[in-house]
C-alpha positions in Angstrom: 28.3 2.1 52.9 31.1 4.8 52.1 34.0 4.6 50.2 33.1 2.0 47.3 37.0 1.6 46.1 36.1 -1.8 45.0 33.9 -0.2 42.2 36.2 1.7 40.8 39.6 1.3 38.3 42.3 3.4 40.6 45.9 3.2 39.4 48.0 1.9 42.3 50.0 5.0 43.8 47.5 7.6 42.7 45.4 9.5 45.0 42.5 11.1 42.8 41.6 14.1 43.9 40.3 15.6 40.6 36.7 14.2 40.4 35.2 17.1 39.9 36.7 17.6 36.8 36.6 13.7 35.4 35.8 10.9 37.9 37.5 7.5 37.5 36.7 4.8 35.3 33.9 2.4 37.4 34.4 -1.5 37.1 31.5 -2.8 35.0 32.0 0.3 32.0 34.1 -1.7 30.3 32.6 -4.5 29.9 28.8 -2.6 29.1 30.7 -1.0 26.3 32.0 -4.0 25.1 28.4 -5.6 25.1 27.2 -2.3 23.5 30.0 -2.6 20.6 30.1 -6.5 20.4 26.6 -7.7 20.8 24.3 -4.8 20.4 25.8 -3.2 17.4 27.9 -5.7 16.4 25.3 -9.0 16.1 21.6 -7.0 16.3 23.1 -4.3 14.1 19.9 -1.4 13.7 17.6 -3.7 15.5 19.5 -2.7 18.7 17.3 0.6 18.7 14.7 -2.1 19.4 15.9 -5.1 21.2 18.9 -3.6 23.1 16.4 -0.6 24.7 18.9 2.2 22.7 16.0 4.7 22.0 14.9 4.0 25.9 18.2 4.6 27.2 18.0 8.3 27.4 14.7 8.5 29.6 16.2 5.4 31.7 19.3 6.9 32.3 17.2 10.6 32.9 15.4 9.2 35.5 18.5 7.7 37.4 20.0 11.4 37.2 17.1 13.0 38.4 17.1 11.3 41.7 20.3 12.5 42.4 19.1 16.0 42.0 16.0 16.1 44.1 13.7 15.7 40.7 10.9 13.5 40.0 10.9 10.7 37.2 10.3 12.2 33.9 12.0 15.8 34.4 15.0 15.3 33.4 16.4 14.6 29.4 19.8 13.3 28.6 22.0 13.7 25.3 24.4 16.4 24.0 26.6 18.5 25.7 26.3 21.1 28.5 27.2 24.0 26.3 24.0 22.9 24.4 21.8 22.5 27.1 22.6 25.9 28.5 21.8 27.3 25.4 18.1 25.1 25.3 17.1 26.2 28.7 18.4 30.0 28.2 16.7 30.2 25.1 13.3 28.7 26.6 13.9 31.0 29.5 14.0 34.0 27.3 10.8 33.3 25.3 8.8 33.1 29.0 9.8 36.6 29.3 9.4 38.4 26.4 9.3 41.9 27.7 12.5 41.9 29.8 16.1 41.9 28.4 18.5 41.2 31.2 20.2 38.0 31.5 21.7 37.9 35.2 24.5 35.7 35.9 28.1 36.4 37.9 31.4 37.3 37.0 32.5 33.6 39.0 30.4 31.6 36.6 32.1 29.2 33.9 33.2 31.3 31.0 31.0 28.7 28.7 27.9 29.5 30.1 28.5 33.4 29.8 29.6 32.4 25.8 26.6 30.9 25.4 24.8 33.6 26.5 26.5 36.2 24.3 26.4 34.0 21.5 22.8 34.1 22.3 22.0 37.2 22.8 24.0 38.1 19.6 21.7 36.0 17.6 18.6 37.0 18.6 19.5 40.5 17.9 16.7 41.7 20.2 18.6 44.4 22.5 19.3 41.4 25.5 22.6 42.1 27.8 24.2 40.2 30.2 25.3 41.4 33.6 27.6 39.6 35.7 28.3 41.0 39.0 30.3 39.8 41.8 28.9 36.6 43.2 28.1 38.1 46.7 26.1 40.8 44.9 24.2 38.9 42.6 20.9 39.6 45.3 21.3 43.0 44.8 21.0 43.1 41.0 17.5 40.8 40.9 15.3 43.4 39.8 12.1 43.8 37.9 14.5 44.1 34.9 15.6 40.8 34.7 14.1 38.2 32.7 16.5 35.1 33.9 19.0 34.8 36.5 21.7 31.7 35.3 24.1 30.8 38.3 26.4 28.0 38.5 25.8 26.8 42.4 29.1 25.6 42.9 32.0 27.8 41.7 34.2 26.1 39.3 37.2 27.8 40.3 36.6 28.6 44.3 34.2 25.9 45.1 32.0 28.9 46.7 28.3 27.7 46.7 25.4 29.9 46.1 22.2 29.4 48.0 20.0 27.6 45.7 16.7 28.4 47.8 17.4 31.9 48.5 18.2 33.1 45.1 15.4 31.3 43.2 13.0 32.6 45.8 14.4 36.4 45.2 14.1 35.5 41.5 11.0 34.8 41.5 9.8 37.5 43.8 11.4 39.7 41.2 9.4 38.1 37.9 12.6 36.2 36.9 13.0 32.6 35.5 15.7 30.7 37.3 18.4 28.3 35.5 20.7 26.6 37.6 23.7 24.7 36.5 24.8 21.9 38.6 28.3 20.5 36.8 29.7 20.5 40.4 26.9 19.9 42.1 25.1 16.4 41.1 26.5 13.8 42.6 28.5 16.2 44.9 26.0 17.9 47.4 22.3 17.5 48.1 20.5 19.0 45.4 16.6 19.5 45.6 15.4 20.9 42.3 11.5 20.2 43.1 11.7 21.9 46.2 13.6 25.0 45.3 10.9 25.3 42.5 13.7 26.8 39.8 12.1 26.8 36.5 15.5 25.0 34.5 18.4 23.2 35.6 21.4 22.1 33.8 24.5 19.5 34.4 27.2 16.9 33.2 27.7 13.6 34.2 31.1 13.4 33.5 32.8 14.6 36.9 31.2 13.2 39.9 28.5 10.8 38.2 31.7 9.0 36.6 30.3 8.8 33.3 33.6 9.3 31.4 34.9 11.7 29.3 32.3 13.0 26.5 29.4 11.5 28.8 26.1 13.4 28.1 24.9 16.6 29.7 21.5 16.8 31.1 18.4 19.2 31.6 15.8 19.3 34.2 12.4 21.0 33.5 10.1 21.8 36.3 7.1 19.4 35.8 4.4 21.8 35.6 6.3 23.8 32.8 7.2 21.2 30.8 4.2 21.5 28.2 4.6 25.2 28.1 8.5 25.1 27.4 9.3 25.9 23.8 12.3 24.2 22.1 14.9 26.5 20.4 16.7 23.4 18.9 14.0 21.9 17.6 15.4 18.2 16.8 14.3 14.8 14.9 14.1 13.1 18.4 12.3 16.0 20.4 9.7 15.4 18.2 6.0 14.0 19.8 6.5 11.0 16.8 9.7 11.3 15.2 9.3 8.2 13.2 5.9 10.0 11.6 8.2 12.0 9.8 5.7 14.8 9.9 7.4 18.0 7.7 6.7 20.6 10.3 7.8 20.2 14.0 5.6 19.2 17.3 6.9 18.9 20.6 7.1 15.7 22.6 4.4 15.9 25.5 7.7 15.4 28.2 11.3 16.6 28.5 11.9 14.6 25.6 11.1 17.7 23.6 14.8 18.7 24.9 16.4 15.9 23.1 17.9 17.2 20.2 20.2 14.5 17.8 20.4 11.1 18.1 21.6 9.7 21.5 24.8 9.0 22.5 24.4 4.9 23.3 28.2 4.1 24.1 28.2 7.1 26.6 24.6 6.5 27.9 25.4 3.0 28.6 28.4 3.4 30.2 26.7 6.3 32.4 24.1 3.9 33.4 26.6 1.5 34.8 28.6 4.5 36.7 25.3 5.5 38.7 24.9 2.0 40.0 27.4 3.3 42.5 24.9 5.4 43.5 21.7 2.9 43.8 22.3 3.1 47.8 24.3 6.1 48.5 22.6 8.8 50.7 23.2 12.1 49.7 23.1 13.6 53.0 25.8 10.9 53.9 27.9 11.6 51.2 27.7 15.3 51.6 28.9 14.6 55.4 32.0 12.2 54.1 32.8 14.9 51.8 32.9 17.7 54.7 35.1 15.9 56.8 37.6 14.9 54.0 37.7 18.6 52.8 37.8 20.2 56.4 41.0 17.9 57.3 42.5 18.7 53.9 42.2 22.1 55.0 43.6 22.7 58.2 46.2 19.9 57.8 47.2 22.1 54.3 46.9 25.0 56.0 49.1 23.7 59.4 51.8 22.2 56.2 52.1 24.8 53.3 51.7 28.7 55.1 52.4 29.6 51.2 49.3 28.5 50.0 46.3 30.6 50.5 43.0 29.1 50.8 40.5 30.8 48.6 37.6 28.6 49.2 35.2 29.5 51.7 36.3 28.2 55.1 32.7 27.7 56.0 31.6 24.4 54.9 27.6 25.4 54.5 29.3 27.7 51.7 31.7 25.5 49.7 30.7 22.7 47.7 33.1 19.3 47.2 36.2 20.9 46.1 38.9 22.9 47.6 41.4 25.3 46.0 44.4 27.2 47.2 46.3 30.1 45.4 49.8 29.7 44.7 52.3 32.0 42.6 53.8 28.6 41.2 50.5 27.1 41.3 51.1 25.0 37.9 54.1 24.1 38.6 53.3 22.7 42.2 50.5 21.1 40.5 52.4 19.3 37.8 54.8 18.2 40.1 51.9 17.1 42.9 50.9 14.8 39.6 54.0 13.1 38.8 54.0 12.0 42.1 50.9 10.6 42.7 48.3 13.5 43.5 46.1 14.4 41.0 44.4 17.9 41.3 43.9 20.1 38.4 45.1 23.8 37.9 42.8 27.2 37.0 44.4 30.3 35.7 45.4 32.3 37.1 47.1 30.6 40.3 44.4 27.8 41.3 45.5 24.6 42.6 42.3 22.6 42.7 41.4 19.4 44.6 37.8 18.0 44.9 36.8 15.4 47.4 34.4 12.4 46.2 34.1 10.0 49.1 32.9 7.3 46.9 36.4 6.3 46.3 38.4 8.6 49.2 39.0 8.2 52.4 41.2 10.2 55.5 44.1 8.1 54.8 44.3 9.1 51.2 44.1 12.9 52.2 47.1 12.4 54.8 49.0 10.8 52.5 48.1 13.5 49.6 48.9 16.3 52.0 52.2 14.6 52.8 53.1 15.1 48.9 51.8 18.2 48.5 53.9 19.6 51.6 57.0 18.0 50.0 56.6 19.7 46.8 55.7 23.1 48.5 58.0 23.4 51.0 61.1 21.5 49.1 60.1 23.5 46.0 60.1 20.6 43.7 58.1 22.4 41.9 61.2 24.6 40.2 62.5 21.4 38.3 62.3 22.5 34.6 60.2 19.3 33.7 57.4 21.1 35.8 57.3 24.7 34.1 56.2 23.3 30.4 52.6 24.1 30.1 50.4 21.5 28.7 47.2 22.1 26.1 44.8 21.2 29.6 45.7 22.3 32.9 
């Protein structure tokens, strides 16, 4: 049943519409972290790698994430950051198409993914190029020159959602490898990785999955490709037998080959607890609840705040679990909203962004949030000097 507010620590007087940037603290996370620190690390010391199951934790958590993205057990590896996982997926994909030189993304992609692509191109120095057409034009640019199509399914700024099945099919028809970034999809919309047949997917767990700041990222490899995937970052824990201490790298015969360094045990343990809330969640039901909340929000904001311009798709089938409005004074307005108990976030140049997470939000929260937003915007509360000061994180 949704919502599950009793499973999260939410401050009194706060309506949290920013789960698309950082999910709230699951109530069991503090106790689990304390257990890892005091009992496992404190008393078991290095023995905890075996006695507390630390070495197996990435695989266990990876299988739990796999269920939420429509992937089978054993196909998801956990650890490192999303940027590292983008690098791994892109490097492996380019090796699969050595005679092609084009990486295709779009100009709405999260900049970090594009930075990673640019850096990899410079490192390889093999004549590759990155092309970034408008999102709506991606299909027209999938040609037989393209080695890899690398897209984020849900746009971080507007919530616009790519048709995963359609684009993957087009990529394969052109002979290209497909990589999906699920940063704003995992835990937000139903994902069917195995069904769509994309080769790779990557994503983070600190947003809708509530794993906490710095929570480990994940990488999915289509099961039939695991043994053929050649890791560019051939780390110790991706070795088939790391404690044999071979001088030459031999990849593990599973997605474990995509592990690089020591797994972040505290973060994995916290994420493991966060995933408990998902055990009985049907993603179709969650999606229906998300759409209902988003539709309510869009319509009532449009009615109450005519100076805000909707930039997210109006059609819910083309939108993820976030809603964005453009406003000339969006930064100041968002700071005022936060100060008045509605936490969303701002994205340059003028975007007020709100995330809808049915695990802990309901229709009453949306109604109250709209009242506060309307007051901030229509009464020009945002003009106060304290809301004009830019913070480092927006």
